[in-house]
C-alpha positions as CSV (number, residue, x, y, z in Angstrom):
1,M,0.0,0.0,0.0
2,A,1.1,3.5,-0.7
3,R,1.3,5.9,2.2
4,S,1.5,9.7,2.3
5,Y,3.7,10.8,5.3
6,V,3.3,14.2,6.8
7,K,5.9,16.1,8.9
8,V,4.7,19.2,10.7
9,Y,7.1,22.0,11.4
10,G,6.5,24.6,14.1
11,P,3.9,25.0,16.7
12,P,1.1,24.1,17.3
13,V,2.1,20.5,16.4
14,L,-0.6,18.8,18.5
15,K,-3.3,21.1,17.1
16,A,-2.0,20.3,13.6
17,I,-2.1,16.6,14.2
18,K,-5.7,16.9,15.4
19,A,-6.5,18.7,12.1
20,L,-4.8,16.0,10.1
21,E,-6.9,13.4,11.9
22,A,-10.0,15.4,10.9
23,V,-8.9,15.3,7.3
24,A,-8.4,11.5,7.6
25,V,-11.9,11.1,9.0
26,E,-13.3,13.1,6.1
27,M,-11.2,11.3,3.5
28,S,-12.2,7.9,4.9
29,K,-15.8,8.7,4.0
30,S,-14.8,9.4,0.4
31,T,-15.0,6.6,-2.1
32,S,-14.0,5.9,-5.7
33,V,-15.8,3.5,-7.9
34,K,-14.0,0.3,-9.0
35,F,-15.1,-2.2,-11.7
36,S,-15.2,-5.8,-10.4
37,H,-13.8,-8.0,-13.2
38,T,-15.3,-11.1,-11.5
39,C,-18.7,-9.7,-12.4
40,I,-18.5,-10.1,-16.2
41,P,-21.4,-12.2,-17.3
42,Y,-20.9,-15.0,-19.8
43,P,-23.5,-17.0,-21.6
44,T,-23.9,-20.5,-20.2
45,R,-25.0,-21.9,-23.6
46,M,-25.2,-20.9,-27.2
47,Q,-27.9,-18.4,-28.0
48,S,-30.0,-20.1,-30.7
49,D,-32.4,-17.4,-31.7
50,R,-32.4,-13.6,-31.9
51,N,-34.8,-13.2,-28.9
52,D,-32.4,-15.1,-26.6
53,W,-29.5,-13.0,-27.7
54,D,-31.4,-9.7,-27.2
55,S,-32.4,-10.9,-23.7
56,Y,-28.8,-11.8,-22.9
57,L,-27.6,-8.3,-24.0
58,N,-30.3,-6.6,-21.9
59,N,-29.3,-8.7,-18.9
60,M,-25.6,-7.8,-19.5
61,K,-26.5,-4.1,-19.3
62,Q,-28.3,-4.6,-16.0
63,N,-25.5,-6.7,-14.6
64,Y,-22.8,-4.2,-15.5
65,V,-24.5,-1.6,-13.3
66,D,-23.9,-3.9,-10.4
67,C,-20.3,-4.5,-11.3
68,Y,-19.1,-1.2,-9.9
69,E,-18.4,-1.1,-6.2
70,P,-17.4,1.8,-4.0
71,V,-13.9,1.6,-2.6
72,K,-12.5,3.8,0.1
73,I,-9.8,6.2,-1.0
74,I,-8.0,6.2,2.3
75,S,-7.9,3.0,4.2
76,D,-6.0,4.0,7.4
77,S,-4.3,6.9,9.0
78,Q,-2.6,7.5,12.3
79,Q,0.0,9.5,14.3
80,M,3.6,8.3,14.2
81,L,6.7,8.6,16.3
82,G,9.9,9.2,14.5
83,E,10.6,10.9,11.2
84,Y,7.0,11.8,10.4
85,D,4.1,13.0,12.5
86,F,1.2,11.4,10.6
87,F,0.4,9.2,7.6
88,Y,-2.5,8.4,5.3
89,E,-2.7,5.0,3.8
90,W,-4.2,4.7,0.3
91,T,-6.3,1.7,-0.7
92,E,-4.5,1.7,-4.1
93,E,-1.7,3.6,-5.8
94,P,-2.8,7.2,-5.7
95,T,-3.0,9.3,-8.9
96,M,-1.5,12.8,-8.9
97,D,-5.1,14.2,-8.7
98,K,-5.8,12.3,-5.5
99,I,-2.5,13.4,-4.0
100,E,-3.2,17.0,-4.9
101,G,-6.7,16.6,-3.5
102,L,-5.2,15.5,-0.2
103,L,-2.8,18.3,-0.2
104,G,-5.6,20.8,-0.7
105,K,-7.5,19.3,2.3
106,I,-4.4,19.5,4.5
107,D,-3.8,23.1,3.4
108,E,-7.3,24.0,4.4
109,A,-7.1,22.2,7.7
110,L,-3.8,23.8,8.7
111,D,-4.6,27.3,7.3
112,G,-4.1,30.0,9.9
113,M,-2.2,27.8,12.4
114,G,1.2,29.2,11.6
115,C,2.9,25.9,11.0
116,S,4.2,24.4,7.8
117,Y,4.5,20.8,6.7
118,T,6.0,18.4,4.1
119,M,4.3,15.4,2.6
120,T,6.1,12.4,1.1
121,T,4.2,9.7,-0.7
122,K,5.8,6.3,-1.2
């Protein structure tokens, strides 16, 4: 799993960590939609007439709607001891858009506190 590690510089560190936790709670409610490849329907027998084939195609359209499942964007987060103060764990390799979205939320959460931070995703 990829993680985004945050290091806070300057006071108020504890207040900043609480704000990072609030971002984690908000992000844990966010989901993306993922296609489930195990959901692809296949015919169990040869379609012998046109009506059977049309029915099969209509059923496929209905089944594909159910093939998309919500997946959490952030699966875990917590405070750390050591090099970083906090981390966010992604459910899958994050895109640059997702990383930028997280940075925007952190910027908003820490705005006006007087501290700065760095984030490393690996």
